[in-house]
N, C-alpha and C positions, 0 to 999 in steps of 0.2 A: 504494500500500500504506500501511497505517497507520504513523504516526510515533511513536516512543517517545524521550523525552528522560530521561537519567539525570543527576541532580545529586548527586554524592558526592565529598567531599574525599579519599577513600582510593582511589588509582588501581587497586589490586588488586581492591577490592570492585566498583568501577565496571566494570572489565574482565570480571570474572566474570558480572556481571549482563548486560553487553552480549552476551557469548557465549551465555548461556542464552536470551536473548530475540530473537536475530537472525532466527530463522525466523518470527517474528511480524510483521516489517516492518523498516523502516529504524530504526536505533538510533543516537542521538547521545549524546555524553557531555560533561559540563562538570564542573569541579572546584571552582570558586569561586562563592559566592553572588552576587557582583557581576556574573557573566556570565549570570545566569538571564534577566533581562528581555530582553536582546538575543537570546538563544537562542530564547525563546518567539516573538519577532517573526519571526526568521529561519526557524525550523523549523515553527512552528505545530503542535506535536505533538498527537496524540490522547490520549496518556497521559504524565504526568510521574511518574517515580519519584524521590521527594524524600527526601534524608537529613534527619535532624532535628537533628544536632549537627555543628558545624564548627570547634570549638576543642578542642585536646587536653584530655582530662579532663572535658569538658562532657557532661552526661547529662540536663539538664532539658528539652531539646528547645525552648528558647525561640527560638533562631535559626530552626529549622525552622518553628515555628508562625508566626513573623512573616512568613517567606517564603510560607507557605501562604496566609495572609490576603491578601498582595499578589497572589498568583496568582488567587485566587478573586474578586478585585475586577475582574479583566479581563473584557472583554465576551464573549470566546469562550474561556473558561478550559478547559484540558484536564482530563481526569479525573486526579486526583492519588492516588497510592498512596504513603504515607509509610513510611519504613524507619528502624529504629533498632536499635542493639545492646542496648538495654535493654528487656526485656519487661515494661514497666510498664503496667498497665491504665489508669491515670489519664492518661498521655500519649496513649495510643491514643484514649481517649474525647475528649480535648481536640481532637485532630486531626480526628476524625469530626465533632464539633460545628462545627469551622471549615470543613468542606466536603470533606475527603478522602473518597474512596469506599471505601478499605480501608487496611490497615496490614500490614506484614510485619516480622518481627524477624530480625536477623542473628545467626549465619549461618543461611541458609535452605536447604532442599532445593530443587534446581532445578525439580522438578515443581511444588512449591508456588508458587515465584515465577512460573512460566509460567502456571499456573492463575489466579493472582491478577491478572496483567496481562491475560490473555485475558478475564476477567470485566469488567475495567475497560474494555477495548476494546468489549466487547459492549454496555455501557450508556453508550457515549461520547456519544450524542445528548443534548444538554442539555435541561432543561425549558424551556418558553417563558419569556420574560423576566419575565412577571408571575407565574410559578409556577402558571399555571392550566391546566386541561384545556380547550383551545380547542375551540369548536364550538357552533353554535346549533341543531343538529338535535334532534328530540324525544328521541332516544336519549341524547345527551350531556347534555341538561338533566336527564333522569331520573337519569343516573349521578351527576351533581353533587349532586342532591338526596339520593340514597342515601348518598353520602359524608358530607354534612352531618349526616344522621340518625344514622349509626353511628360517625362519627369520634370523638366524645367518650366512647364506651363503651370497655370493656376487652375486648370480644368479639374472638375470633379471626376473621379475614376471609380467605376464599379468593377470589382474583381470577382470573377465567377470561378467556381471549382469545387470539387468534392472535399470532404473533410480530410485534412492531413496532407494536402498537395503543396502547401506553402503559401497560402494567400497573404498571411501576415509578412512573410519574407518579401513578397512583391511590394507590399505597402512600405516596408522599410527601404527597399531599393528606390521606390518613387520619392520618398522623403529625402534620401541622400542625394538624389539627382536634382532636387528642387532648390530654389533660391531661399527656401525656408529651412535648409538643413542645419543651420546654427540654432534654430528654435527647437522646442520639444516635439516629440512624436508621442502622442498619447493614444493608446489602444483601449477600446471599450468593448467587451464581449456582451453584445445585446442578448445573446442566448442565455447567459447565466444571470441576467439582471432581473430581479422580481419586477413585475409590471407596476407595482405600487411605487417603486423607487426610480422609474425611468426618468420622470421629469426632474426630480431632485438631482439625480446623477448628472444629467446632461446640462441642466440650466442653473443648478445650485439652489440654495434656500437661505432664508433669513431665520435667525434665532426665533423660536416660538411659532414658526409657520405651521408646524404640526406637532403631534404629541411628543415625538422623540427628538425634535429639533432643538437640542439644548445649546447648540452653538451654530453660528452662521458658517457656511462652507461654500467655496466656489464650485461651480459645476465644471464639467469637462470642457465645454466650449471656452470658458474663461481661462482655465488652467493651460489649455493648449494654445493660447494667444501667441501669434507670431510664428506658429509652427503648423503641425498637421494633426488632425483628429481622425483616427481610424475607427470606423464603426463596423466591428466584425459581426458576422451573422445578422445583418440588418433585416433579413427575411423573417426573423422572429419578433420584430417590433410590432406591437398591437396597432390596429388601425387608428385608434384614438391618439396614440402617441405619434404615429406617422404624421398626422395633421399638424401637431405642434412642432415637430422637427422640420417639416416643410416651411412653416412660417418663419422659423429661426434662420433657415438657409436663404429664404427670399429677402428677408429684412436685414440679414447679417447682424442680428441683435437677439439677445435672450432676456427674458424677465424671470429672475429667481422667484421661487415660491415665497409668498409672504411679502413681496415687494410689488409696487406699481410703477417702478422706474426701470425702463429697459437699459441693458448694458450692451454697448457695441462690442462686437467680436471680430477678430481678424484671424481666421483659420482657413486652411485648405482641408476639405473633407474628402476622405477616401472611404469607401464602403466595400464590404465583401459579403458573400452569401454562398451557402452550399445548395440553395434551392434551385432546382432545374430552371433554366432560363424561361421556358415556356410558361411555367407557373407564376413567374413574376408579373406576367401580363394579365393575370386573373385579378380583376378589380376587387373581388371579395377578399383577396389575400393581401394585395399590395396596391397602394394608391398610384395610379398612372402618373399623376402630376409629380409625385415625389420620385418615382422611378426616372422620369425624364430629367429631373433636377440632378439626380445622382449619376446617371449613366452618360454624361457627356462623352466619355471614353469608356469602352468596355474591354477589359483584359480577361482572357480565358486561360486559366492555368490547367494544363493537361494532367489527367490522372497518371500515376506512375506506370500502370500496365500498358499505356499507349506510347510510352517514351522509348521502349525498346530495351533489349538486354544490355546494350552499351551503357546507358544511363544507370541501370540498376547495378551493374558491376562497379561503376565509378562511385556510386553512393555507398555501396558495401565497403569498398576500400577506404573511403573517407571516414565513415563512422567507426569501422573496426579499428582503424589507426587511432582515432580519437579516444576510444574507450580502452584499447589495449595499452595505451600510454607507452611504457618502455618495452613492452613485449613485441616480438615480431610474430605476426600471425599469417596463416595461410588457410585457404579453403580447399577441401578435397574437390576434385573435378565434378563428382556427383553433386556435392553441396552447391557449387556455383551454378551448375545447370538447373538444379531444382529451384534455387532461389531466383534465378532469372526467369523461370517459367511460372513462378508463383504469381497470383493475380494482385497481391497487395491491396486488399480492400481498404486498409487504413492508410494507403499511400506512403509518402516519405516518413510521416510520423511513425507508422507501424514499422517500417524498415529500421529506423533509428532505434526504436525500442527493442526490436529483435536483435540488433547488433549489441546493444547494451546487455541484454540478457545472455547472449552467447559469450560475451567477454567474461561474464561471471560464472557460467556453467561449464565452459570448455575446460577439459583437464590437461590439454597440451597445446602446443602452438598450431596444430592443424585442426581447424574447425570442421565439424560434420554438420549435415543438415539438421540433425536432431538437436544440436546445441542451440539452435535459434528458437525452438519451442513454438513453432508456428502451428496453428490449427486451421486446417482446410475447411472453409465454409462453402457448402455446395452452392453453385450458382443457380438462381431460380429457373433459368432457361433449360437446365438439364432435366427435363421432365422424364419421369419414369411411369410405366403403367401402374395405375393404382396408387400414385404418389400421395402420401399422407402429408398434406400441407401443414396441418397443425403440428405434427411431430417434427417436420423439418424446421418450422419456425421456432419451436421450442429449442431444438438443437442449435440453431443459429444464434439464438439469444444466449444460451449457455456458453457457446464457444466465444462469443464476443465478450461476455463477462469475464471468462477465464483469461482471455487475451489482454483485457484491460485491468486485470488484477482487482476486479470488483468495482472499479470506478464507473459510476453510472454515466457521467458525461462522456467519457472516452468510449464506453461500450455503445452508447447511442450514436456517436460519430462513426464508429466502425460499421454499424448497421445502416447508417444513412437515415436515421429517424430522429425526431426531437426527443428530449428527455421525458417529456410528458407522455409521448407515445410509447417509449420504452417502459415507463412505469405501468402503463396499461397492459402491456404484454407480460410483464412480470406478474401482475395480478391475475391475468388471464390463465397463465400456465402454472400458477402456484409456486413461483421461484422466489 
């Protein structure tokens, strides 16, 4: 299960966070900055929840920023969510520029904290060391050329592709190629955000604007000012929230909850979804006017199975070298052939996880196919006489859960369904 590490000098705050997050995986707590390096080596967490101030009365976040930079310099740094009792936009922006994936202000509603860490876990897989979209297939060369062509513009871009293909990596490449590259890139996973929190998260709120609003906090549009706002899984945004997002994009201003004064925003918006392109034009699911606002340019990221054996072999070498560290590893000819023929329903994310798993399970320098722990999920098209669809569905759900180590969000992405749909399937099959 995923690991979460909390570093906060306030035992009460750390305990509250640990209790709220324990259903997401193993949660460890440390209170002293000097303990962080050893804890990272020992636990190797997927997500670090990092306090920004460690001295009584401190509010500038200098200590937290210094620790954040040390963490990000590590070879396999966790996703970092910074937390502070001071809802200052400037500090949040500095943390995002330094490599944090998100920020949260104290005190927090527990559902907001859980959603924030879930999103960080979902995008845990790091970009390749060189910050590149790896692959020499024609499809990847075309994609890189399109990024270079539109990156420097201010155009909104809609990134389409299955889960795990690297849509966020495309967004990061567009940000680096833009005139806003010195500004923050802030990613928001709309799929993991509770509907009740969407407006507050995007547009911010004023203290007292709702029951748990104990402090004012900036929304994502304000925090990403001067940079890029990446709205991941935009297809999961409810229709009512789509209308408010459209208004913000058209007016280039947001109105925080509890305020009647609009705030001008200067951001470039990138969006991504795994929803099939044809379904986006269903007005019952997605507003056409918002779609046209977001899809000035459309980039389609190919699934790994369509990129060919050359790209699969290249990615295998890259990630095995990354996880093997000082070890020299090889693949048996049979393993390489089977891995290149495998359909990779979870795409590059699944391949990376399989390489990490193999680096832990392999007993020697030569890896076999079994070391990767892959579970073949039967393709729906492979119809058989008297096919028991319910049984096959149950088996597919079980296989996805096993492959995702019980992580509901990851399993849903492997199956290509929403988390809500997966919960219904779990209930249906008594899993």
